[in-house]
C-alpha positions as CSV (number, residue, x, y, z in Angstrom):
1,M,-37.4,-9.4,22.1
2,P,-34.9,-8.8,19.6
3,H,-33.1,-11.3,17.8
4,C,-29.7,-12.6,19.1
5,S,-27.8,-10.0,17.0
6,R,-29.5,-7.2,18.8
7,I,-29.0,-8.5,22.4
8,V,-25.1,-7.6,22.4
9,A,-26.5,-4.0,21.8
10,L,-28.4,-4.3,25.1
11,L,-25.8,-5.8,27.2
12,I,-24.1,-2.7,28.6
13,D,-27.7,-1.3,29.7
14,Y,-28.3,-4.7,31.2
15,V,-25.1,-5.0,33.4
16,E,-25.6,-1.2,34.2
17,D,-29.2,-1.8,35.1
18,R,-30.5,0.6,32.6
19,L,-33.0,-1.4,31.2
20,P,-36.7,-0.7,31.7
21,G,-38.4,-3.5,33.9
22,E,-40.4,-5.2,31.1
23,R,-37.4,-4.8,28.7
24,R,-35.0,-6.2,31.1
25,R,-37.4,-9.3,32.3
26,E,-37.5,-10.0,28.3
27,L,-34.0,-10.0,28.2
28,E,-33.4,-12.2,31.2
29,R,-36.1,-14.8,29.7
30,H,-34.0,-14.7,26.5
31,L,-30.9,-15.3,28.1
32,A,-32.3,-18.1,30.0
33,G,-33.2,-19.9,26.8
34,C,-30.2,-19.0,24.6
35,G,-26.7,-20.3,25.5
36,S,-24.8,-18.3,22.9
37,C,-26.6,-14.9,24.1
38,A,-25.8,-16.0,28.0
39,A,-22.1,-16.9,26.8
40,A,-21.9,-13.5,25.5
41,L,-23.0,-11.8,28.5
42,N,-20.7,-13.7,30.5
43,T,-17.7,-12.7,28.5
44,Y,-18.8,-9.1,28.7
45,R,-18.9,-9.3,32.3
46,S,-15.7,-10.9,32.4
47,T,-14.0,-8.4,30.2
48,L,-15.4,-5.8,32.1
49,S,-14.2,-7.0,35.2
50,L,-10.7,-7.5,33.4
51,L,-10.9,-4.2,32.2
52,G,-11.7,-2.5,35.6
53,S,-8.5,-4.2,37.0
54,L,-6.2,-2.5,34.9
55,S,-5.0,0.9,35.4
56,E,-4.7,3.0,31.9
57,D,-0.8,3.0,32.1
58,D,-1.0,-1.1,31.8
59,L,-2.4,-0.5,28.3
60,P,-0.1,-0.1,25.3
61,D,-0.5,3.2,23.6
62,E,-2.0,2.2,20.4
63,L,-4.7,-0.1,22.3
64,R,-5.4,2.7,24.8
65,T,-6.1,5.2,21.8
66,R,-8.1,2.6,19.8
67,L,-10.1,1.7,23.0
68,R,-10.8,5.3,23.8
69,A,-11.8,6.0,20.3
70,F,-14.2,3.2,20.3
71,L,-15.8,4.3,23.4
72,D,-16.1,7.6,22.2
73,R,-18.0,6.2,19.3
74,E,-20.3,4.1,21.6
75,S,-21.1,6.9,23.8
76,A,-22.1,9.1,20.9
77,N,-25.0,6.6,20.0
């Protein structure tokens, strides 16, 4: 399993159930033993939930632009 710094890169695939079975189980074992990574997962889930409750009109223009650019960069990777 990757070091903690690599866990964050796997969180979106984990939350969206896109990790292969063994990789998912390895990640879950790591999360069970690592409070920092488990906290990062909880923060990530909370952020997704909060963002899901907002409409695009709720975001300031600058934040909307920056968020869209970030998401475009991430989806390109």
